[in-house]
Backbone as a printed PyTorch tensor [residue, N CA C, xyz], in Angstrom:
tensor([[[-40.8700,  26.9490, -21.9470],
         [-40.7830,  25.5000, -22.2460],
         [-40.7990,  24.7530, -21.1680]],

        [[-41.8660,  23.8010, -20.6980],
         [-41.5850,  22.6720, -19.9810],
         [-41.5600,  21.1200, -20.3890]],

        [[-40.9040,  20.7840, -19.5200],
         [-40.2620,  19.3880, -19.7380],
         [-41.3730,  18.4160, -19.1000]],

        [[-41.7380,  17.4700, -20.2220],
         [-42.9930,  16.7530, -19.9970],
         [-42.4080,  15.6850, -18.7850]],

        [[-43.5420,  15.0370, -18.0090],
         [-43.4230,  14.5190, -16.9220],
         [-43.3530,  12.9800, -17.5090]],

        [[-42.4280,  12.0720, -17.2060],
         [-42.2930,  10.7920, -17.3440],
         [-42.5800,  10.0270, -16.0500]],

        [[-42.8510,   8.9130, -16.5660],
         [-43.1440,   7.7720, -15.3090],
         [-41.8500,   6.8630, -15.5330]],

        [[-41.1540,   6.7020, -14.2620],
         [-40.2400,   5.5280, -14.4890],
         [-40.9730,   4.1900, -14.1460]],

        [[-40.4870,   3.4370, -15.2040],
         [-41.1230,   1.9240, -15.0710],
         [-39.9220,   1.0930, -14.7410]],

        [[-39.7560,   0.3490, -14.0540],
         [-38.8300,  -0.7480, -13.6240],
         [-39.1910,  -1.9880, -14.6780]],

        [[-37.9590,  -2.4670, -15.1560],
         [-38.2800,  -3.7800, -15.8600],
         [-39.0380,  -4.6750, -14.9930]],

        [[-39.7550,  -5.4980, -15.7240],
         [-40.2850,  -6.6940, -14.8040],
         [-40.4390,  -7.8880, -15.9390]],

        [[-39.8190,  -8.9230, -15.4390],
         [-39.6380, -10.1910, -16.3420],
         [-39.6960, -10.9510, -15.0320]],

        [[-39.9300, -12.2530, -15.5290],
         [-40.0270, -13.5850, -14.8060],
         [-39.2750, -14.7370, -15.8170]],

        [[-38.1360, -15.2760, -15.5020],
         [-37.6570, -15.9970, -16.3880],
         [-38.6320, -17.5740, -16.2140]],

        [[-38.5240, -18.1610, -17.3330],
         [-39.1750, -19.5860, -17.4490],
         [-38.3590, -20.4500, -16.9810]],

        [[-38.6420, -21.5130, -16.2960],
         [-37.5490, -22.5910, -15.7330],
         [-37.9570, -23.7820, -15.9510]],

        [[-37.4630, -24.7130, -17.0670],
         [-37.8070, -25.7240, -17.4990],
         [-36.9490, -27.0840, -17.1340]],

        [[-37.5200, -28.2780, -16.8530],
         [-36.5430, -29.3730, -16.5550],
         [-37.1200, -30.5630, -17.2860]],

        [[-36.3690, -31.2770, -18.0500],
         [-37.2600, -32.5320, -18.6870],
         [-35.9140, -33.4890, -18.8870]],

        [[-36.3360, -34.7280, -19.1910],
         [-35.2610, -35.6930, -19.4130],
         [-34.7580, -35.7160, -20.6920]],

        [[-33.3720, -35.9540, -20.8730],
         [-32.6650, -35.8230, -21.9310],
         [-32.9280, -37.2360, -22.6360]],

        [[-33.4970, -37.3570, -24.0780],
         [-33.6050, -38.6000, -24.5340],
         [-32.2590, -39.4050, -24.7630]],

        [[-32.6330, -40.5270, -24.5840],
         [-31.2150, -41.6420, -24.9150],
         [-29.9490, -41.2510, -23.7870]],

        [[-30.0570, -40.4350, -22.7670],
         [-29.2000, -40.2340, -21.8510],
         [-29.5670, -40.5780, -20.7650]],

        [[-29.2980, -41.9550, -20.0520],
         [-29.8880, -42.3960, -18.9210],
         [-29.6270, -41.6640, -17.7230]],

        [[-30.7650, -41.2510, -17.1490],
         [-30.8360, -40.4270, -15.8530],
         [-30.4210, -39.1190, -16.0030]],

        [[-30.4570, -38.4700, -17.2040],
         [-29.9120, -37.0250, -17.4240],
         [-30.9650, -36.2140, -17.3840]],

        [[-31.1950, -35.2530, -16.8590],
         [-32.1260, -34.0010, -16.6680],
         [-31.5040, -32.8610, -17.4030]],

        [[-32.2630, -32.2320, -18.2350],
         [-31.9040, -30.8980, -18.7190],
         [-32.5530, -29.6430, -17.9110]],

        [[-31.9610, -28.9880, -17.6430],
         [-32.5120, -27.7060, -16.9810],
         [-32.2590, -26.5270, -17.7700]],

        [[-33.4410, -25.7510, -18.1770],
         [-33.3090, -24.5460, -19.0310],
         [-33.8080, -23.3140, -18.2010]],

        [[-33.3220, -22.2850, -18.4450],
         [-33.8860, -20.8850, -17.9170],
         [-33.8570, -19.9570, -19.2070]],

        [[-35.3330, -19.3790, -19.4890],
         [-35.5430, -18.3720, -20.7270],
         [-35.8130, -17.2100, -20.3760]],

        [[-35.5020, -16.1480, -20.6210],
         [-35.6610, -14.9970, -20.0010],
         [-36.1200, -14.1240, -21.5880]],

        [[-37.4600, -13.9200, -21.8300],
         [-37.9530, -13.1790, -22.8340],
         [-37.7660, -11.7660, -22.4250]],

        [[-37.2660, -10.7640, -23.2200],
         [-37.0940,  -9.4850, -23.2990],
         [-37.7320,  -8.8080, -24.5450]],

        [[-37.7400,  -7.7350, -24.6550],
         [-38.5530,  -7.0950, -25.8610],
         [-37.5980,  -7.2260, -27.0400]],

        [[-36.5030,  -6.9880, -27.2240],
         [-35.6960,  -7.1640, -28.0320],
         [-34.7320,  -8.2860, -28.2320]],

        [[-34.8500,  -9.1820, -27.2010],
         [-33.9390, -10.4670, -27.3650],
         [-34.4190, -11.3350, -26.4460]],

        [[-33.7510, -12.5730, -26.3700],
         [-33.9820, -13.8030, -25.7070],
         [-32.9090, -14.2140, -25.1000]],

        [[-32.8820, -14.5360, -23.6450],
         [-31.6280, -15.0610, -23.2890],
         [-31.9950, -16.6520, -22.5000]],

        [[-31.1230, -17.4760, -23.0700],
         [-31.1640, -18.9930, -22.2060],
         [-30.1720, -19.4900, -22.0680]],

        [[-30.4500, -20.3570, -20.7350],
         [-29.1250, -21.0010, -20.1110],
         [-29.4580, -22.3740, -20.2210]],

        [[-28.3220, -23.2950, -20.5870],
         [-28.8540, -24.6240, -20.3820],
         [-27.7970, -25.4420, -19.8200]],

        [[-28.3060, -26.4540, -19.0430],
         [-27.3220, -27.4420, -18.2310],
         [-27.9930, -28.6130, -17.9380]],

        [[-27.1120, -29.6300, -17.6270],
         [-27.9680, -31.0450, -17.2900],
         [-27.3840, -31.6200, -15.8820]],

        [[-28.0600, -32.5460, -15.3020],
         [-27.8350, -32.8590, -14.3490],
         [-28.0430, -34.3990, -14.0670]],

        [[-27.2890, -35.0810, -13.3490],
         [-27.5480, -36.6580, -13.2310],
         [-27.5910, -36.6400, -11.7060]],

        [[-28.1380, -37.9650, -11.4370],
         [-28.5750, -38.5740,  -9.9390],
         [-27.0650, -38.2320,  -9.1860]],

        [[-26.1510, -38.5870,  -9.8010],
         [-24.6950, -38.5390,  -9.1000],
         [-24.2450, -37.2520,  -8.5000]],

        [[-24.6380, -36.2680,  -9.3230],
         [-24.4770, -35.0440,  -9.0160],
         [-24.6210, -34.4380,  -7.5720]],

        [[-23.2940, -33.8840,  -7.2170],
         [-23.4020, -33.4440,  -5.6450],
         [-24.1540, -32.3480,  -5.5830]],

        [[-25.0610, -31.6440,  -4.6020],
         [-25.9140, -30.5150,  -4.6770],
         [-25.3840, -29.2680,  -4.3130]],

        [[-24.1290, -29.6250,  -3.8110],
         [-23.0730, -28.4940,  -3.3490],
         [-21.9340, -28.2580,  -4.5030]],

        [[-21.8720, -29.0640,  -5.4180],
         [-20.9700, -29.0590,  -6.2220],
         [-21.1280, -27.8150,  -7.4210]],

        [[-20.2310, -27.0850,  -7.6970],
         [-20.2940, -26.0570,  -8.6700],
         [-19.7970, -26.6260,  -9.9790]],

        [[-20.9630, -26.4330, -11.0370],
         [-20.8470, -26.9140, -12.4580],
         [-20.0250, -25.6710, -13.1910]],

        [[-19.3800, -26.2040, -14.1070],
         [-18.9620, -25.0310, -14.8540],
         [-19.8570, -24.2530, -15.8730]],

        [[-19.8400, -23.0060, -16.1840],
         [-20.8840, -22.1510, -17.0280],
         [-20.9710, -22.8590, -18.3330]],

        [[-19.8980, -23.3340, -18.8370],
         [-19.8210, -23.3810, -20.5040],
         [-19.6240, -22.4140, -21.3250]],

        [[-20.1160, -22.4390, -22.3990],
         [-19.9060, -21.4510, -23.5920],
         [-21.2980, -20.6490, -23.7030]],

        [[-21.0520, -19.1550, -23.9440],
         [-21.9250, -18.2130, -24.0790],
         [-21.7210, -17.4870, -25.5530]],

        [[-22.7380, -17.6870, -26.2980],
         [-22.9960, -17.2100, -27.5800],
         [-24.1510, -16.1250, -27.8570]],

        [[-23.8660, -15.3570, -28.7080],
         [-25.0830, -14.2680, -29.1980],
         [-25.1430, -14.8950, -30.7720]],

        [[-26.4200, -15.0020, -30.9940],
         [-26.7330, -15.3160, -32.4420],
         [-28.0270, -14.1870, -32.9170]],

        [[-27.9630, -14.1630, -33.8990],
         [-29.0940, -12.6940, -34.3040],
         [-29.1550, -13.5060, -35.9870]],

        [[-30.7820, -13.3470, -36.4770],
         [-30.8650, -13.7890, -37.9790],
         [-30.1430, -12.8860, -38.7370]],

        [[-30.1580, -13.2170, -39.6690],
         [-29.3930, -12.2680, -41.1170],
         [-30.4380, -11.8470, -41.6680]],

        [[-30.6640, -10.5160, -41.8900],
         [-31.6400,  -9.5470, -42.4840],
         [-31.7160, -10.1160, -44.1040]],

        [[-30.3450, -10.1250, -44.5390],
         [-30.5840, -10.1930, -45.7840],
         [-30.7210, -11.7290, -46.6050]],

        [[-30.5970, -12.5980, -45.4370],
         [-31.0950, -13.9010, -45.8260],
         [-31.7980, -14.6670, -44.7990]],

        [[-33.0580, -14.9690, -44.8740],
         [-33.9690, -15.3660, -43.9200],
         [-33.2540, -16.8190, -43.4110]],

        [[-32.8660, -17.7830, -44.2670],
         [-32.3420, -18.9750, -43.6200],
         [-30.8790, -18.9580, -43.0210]],

        [[-30.2540, -17.7040, -43.1030],
         [-29.0510, -17.7150, -42.3310],
         [-29.0210, -17.1350, -41.0880]],

        [[-28.0200, -17.2230, -40.2510],
         [-27.8630, -16.6950, -38.8280],
         [-26.3840, -16.2230, -38.4670]],

        [[-26.2320, -15.0370, -37.8910],
         [-24.9340, -14.7820, -37.7960],
         [-24.6850, -14.8200, -36.2680]],

        [[-23.4800, -15.4290, -35.8880],
         [-23.0770, -15.6210, -34.4110],
         [-21.8030, -15.1340, -33.8950]],

        [[-21.8560, -14.6090, -32.7800],
         [-20.4730, -14.2100, -32.1260],
         [-20.4600, -15.0410, -30.5830]],

        [[-19.0690, -15.6250, -30.5100],
         [-18.8450, -16.1310, -29.3670],
         [-18.2830, -15.0190, -28.2750]],

        [[-19.1160, -15.3020, -27.0590],
         [-18.8690, -14.3280, -26.1640],
         [-17.7370, -14.7690, -25.2240]],

        [[-17.7500, -16.3400, -24.4420],
         [-17.0730, -16.8730, -23.7490],
         [-17.1080, -18.2680, -24.6190]],

        [[-15.8430, -18.8670, -24.2340],
         [-16.0890, -20.2250, -24.8600],
         [-15.3910, -21.1750, -24.0570]],

        [[-16.0640, -22.5000, -23.8730],
         [-15.3190, -23.4980, -23.2710],
         [-15.2360, -24.6200, -24.3990]],

        [[-14.1570, -25.0860, -24.2490],
         [-13.8430, -26.2020, -25.9900],
         [-15.0980, -27.0980, -26.0110]],

        [[-15.5190, -27.7970, -24.7890],
         [-16.1890, -29.0530, -24.6560],
         [-17.7680, -28.6400, -25.0910]],

        [[-17.9240, -27.3630, -24.8940],
         [-19.6570, -26.9620, -25.0830],
         [-19.8040, -25.9200, -26.2230]],

        [[-18.6740, -25.3670, -26.9040],
         [-18.8120, -24.4770, -27.8250],
         [-19.6850, -24.7240, -28.9630]],

        [[-19.2260, -25.8190, -29.6000],
         [-20.2170, -26.2550, -30.8060],
         [-21.5430, -26.4010, -30.4610]],

        [[-22.1320, -26.9280, -29.5710],
         [-23.4080, -27.4210, -29.2940],
         [-24.0010, -26.0830, -28.8000]],

        [[-23.3110, -25.2040, -27.8550],
         [-24.2060, -23.8030, -27.8240],
         [-24.6000, -23.0590, -28.9220]],

        [[-23.1700, -23.0320, -30.1040],
         [-23.4150, -22.4180, -31.3940],
         [-24.5250, -22.6820, -32.0100]],

        [[-24.6830, -24.2440, -31.9970],
         [-25.7330, -25.0350, -32.6700],
         [-27.3110, -24.5120, -32.2040]],

        [[-27.1610, -24.5740, -31.0520],
         [-28.5840, -24.2110, -30.2960],
         [-28.6650, -22.7450, -30.7430]],

        [[-27.8820, -21.7020, -30.1370],
         [-28.0740, -20.3800, -30.5750],
         [-28.4750, -19.8840, -32.0030]],

        [[-27.7410, -20.7680, -32.8560],
         [-28.2980, -20.2500, -34.2110],
         [-29.4160, -20.7960, -34.6880]],

        [[-29.6100, -21.9870, -34.1290],
         [-31.4220, -22.7580, -34.6260],
         [-32.4570, -21.8140, -33.8870]],

        [[-32.0620, -21.3310, -32.4360],
         [-33.3400, -20.6390, -31.8590],
         [-33.6650, -19.1650, -32.5900]],

        [[-32.6170, -18.6350, -33.0680],
         [-32.3440, -17.1280, -33.7190],
         [-33.1440, -17.2340, -34.8810]],

        [[-32.8440, -18.2950, -35.3970],
         [-33.5750, -18.4680, -36.9000],
         [-35.2140, -18.7320, -36.7190]],

        [[-35.5230, -19.7800, -35.6810],
         [-36.8610, -19.7920, -35.3540],
         [-37.6390, -19.0160, -34.6810]],

        [[-36.9500, -18.1170, -33.9180],
         [-37.7830, -16.8170, -33.2280],
         [-37.7460, -15.4040, -33.9930]],

        [[-36.5370, -15.3370, -34.7180],
         [-36.5260, -14.4420, -35.5890],
         [-36.1300, -13.1030, -34.8950]],

        [[-35.3290, -13.1210, -33.7190],
         [-34.9980, -12.3900, -32.8820],
         [-33.5930, -12.7220, -32.3490]],

        [[-32.8590, -11.5800, -32.0270],
         [-31.4250, -11.9970, -31.3020],
         [-31.5880, -13.1680, -30.1960]],

        [[-30.4290, -13.5890, -29.8430],
         [-30.6740, -14.6770, -28.6770],
         [-29.3510, -14.7940, -28.1490]],

        [[-29.1450, -14.7840, -26.8170],
         [-27.9120, -15.0980, -26.1880],
         [-28.0690, -16.2920, -25.6510]],

        [[-27.1360, -17.6300, -25.6480],
         [-27.3270, -18.7800, -25.1450],
         [-26.0390, -19.1630, -24.4790]],

        [[-26.4900, -19.5710, -23.1530],
         [-25.1600, -20.1390, -22.1730],
         [-25.6840, -21.4060, -22.1910]],

        [[-24.7330, -22.2670, -22.1280],
         [-24.7560, -23.7060, -22.4940],
         [-23.6900, -24.4220, -21.8250]],

        [[-23.7650, -25.6000, -20.8940],
         [-22.5320, -26.2660, -20.4320],
         [-22.6380, -27.5700, -20.8220]],

        [[-23.1900, -28.1320, -21.6270],
         [-23.5300, -29.2180, -22.1720],
         [-22.3950, -29.8820, -23.1500]],

        [[-21.9050, -30.8840, -22.6660],
         [-20.6900, -31.4070, -23.5970],
         [-21.3440, -32.7880, -24.1500]],

        [[-21.5920, -33.0920, -25.1750],
         [-22.4090, -34.2860, -25.6320],
         [-21.2370, -35.7120, -25.6080]],

        [[-20.0300, -34.9340, -25.8850],
         [-18.9640, -35.9800, -25.6960],
         [-18.8390, -36.7760, -24.3090]],

        [[-18.9640, -35.8500, -23.6130],
         [-18.8100, -36.1670, -22.0400],
         [-20.0540, -37.0970, -21.5600]],

        [[-21.3170, -36.9240, -22.1460],
         [-22.5450, -37.7510, -21.9510],
         [-22.2850, -39.1110, -22.7530]],

        [[-21.4320, -39.2950, -23.5380],
         [-21.2550, -40.4140, -23.9190],
         [-22.3280, -41.0360, -25.1230]],

        [[-22.6820, -39.6810, -25.8860],
         [-23.7020, -39.9060, -26.7830],
         [-23.4120, -40.3830, -28.0890]],

        [[-23.9710, -41.1130, -29.0100],
         [-23.9280, -41.3610, -30.3830],
         [-24.1580, -39.9350, -31.0800]],

        [[-23.7680, -39.7120, -32.2580],
         [-24.1710, -38.6230, -33.0170],
         [-25.7100, -38.6030, -33.2290]],

        [[-26.5180, -39.7580, -33.2570],
         [-27.7930, -39.7640, -33.1510],
         [-28.4350, -39.3050, -32.0870]],

        [[-28.0110, -39.7800, -31.2610],
         [-28.7120, -39.7050, -29.8700],
         [-28.3470, -38.0580, -29.2020]],

        [[-27.1730, -37.5360, -29.7720],
         [-27.0600, -36.0880, -29.6040],
         [-27.8560, -35.1260, -30.4420]],

        [[-28.1970, -35.8150, -31.6610],
         [-29.0940, -34.5450, -32.4500],
         [-30.3790, -34.7680, -31.8400]],

        [[-31.0830, -36.0420, -31.4830],
         [-32.2050, -36.4260, -30.5800],
         [-32.3710, -35.5520, -29.5900]],

        [[-31.0750, -35.3470, -28.8530],
         [-31.3730, -34.6060, -27.9240],
         [-31.1450, -32.9600, -28.0560]],

        [[-30.5710, -32.7590, -29.2310],
         [-30.5670, -31.1820, -29.4670],
         [-32.1190, -30.7090, -30.2540]],

        [[-32.7890, -31.3270, -30.6900],
         [-33.7210, -31.4300, -31.1960],
         [-34.9460, -31.2400, -30.2420]],

        [[-34.7280, -32.0080, -29.3410],
         [-35.9100, -31.7920, -28.3390],
         [-35.4310, -30.5890, -27.3050]],

        [[-34.5330, -30.2320, -27.1980],
         [-34.1460, -28.8870, -26.4310],
         [-34.6780, -27.5980, -27.2030]],

        [[-34.2270, -27.6970, -28.5290],
         [-34.7840, -26.6100, -29.1220],
         [-36.4230, -26.6170, -29.3300]],

        [[-36.9330, -27.8740, -29.5510],
         [-38.3190, -27.9130, -29.6380],
         [-39.2130, -27.2290, -28.3070]],

        [[-38.4950, -27.7010, -27.2680],
         [-39.2250, -27.2280, -25.8410],
         [-38.9660, -25.9120, -25.6520]],

        [[-37.8440, -25.6210, -26.1300],
         [-37.6220, -23.9370, -25.9430],
         [-38.5580, -23.3070, -26.9040]],

        [[-38.7430, -23.7990, -28.1820],
         [-39.4010, -22.7550, -29.0080],
         [-40.7230, -22.9140, -28.8110]],

        [[-41.1460, -24.1220, -28.1900],
         [-42.6610, -24.2220, -27.8110],
         [-43.0300, -23.2190, -26.6800]],

        [[-42.1480, -23.0830, -25.7530],
         [-42.5020, -22.1550, -24.6810],
         [-42.4870, -20.7910, -24.9710]],

        [[-41.4890, -20.5590, -26.1010],
         [-41.4090, -19.2750, -26.4440],
         [-42.7050, -18.8050, -27.3520]],

        [[-43.2290, -19.5420, -27.9290],
         [-44.3880, -19.4890, -28.7170],
         [-43.9580, -19.4700, -29.9930]],

        [[-42.8460, -20.0010, -30.5430],
         [-42.3170, -20.0020, -31.8480],
         [-42.1310, -21.5160, -32.4420]],

        [[-42.9610, -21.7990, -33.1190],
         [-42.6490, -23.4640, -33.6610],
         [-41.9410, -23.6700, -35.0130]]])
């Protein structure tokens, strides 16, 4: 019995890198990196302002895994992998919404602290909506 020959294939993927202004947050730019894989998607989100030093190190923020609930299409399940108190709620919200909209597991790393940006609840929700819509559009899931 001979062993069938297999061809080794290296993974090949190129992350999507997006930047756009955050609505209602003066001079704040959102930076997103999206990596699409066969079984899941990885998203990293951060912000910058003109006063940020180019050599400064920003905190990584929280990291959350979310997946759609197979028993209930409108529900999602999430697990916090790493938490930063200022960004955990925002990160979890983004992860759950994207998992529900894409119907795939998703990892989200996010350092956005809406309280640190000085936004009202309405401004925060408008920013969250724009971030999710831009990511979902680029992924191809509306």
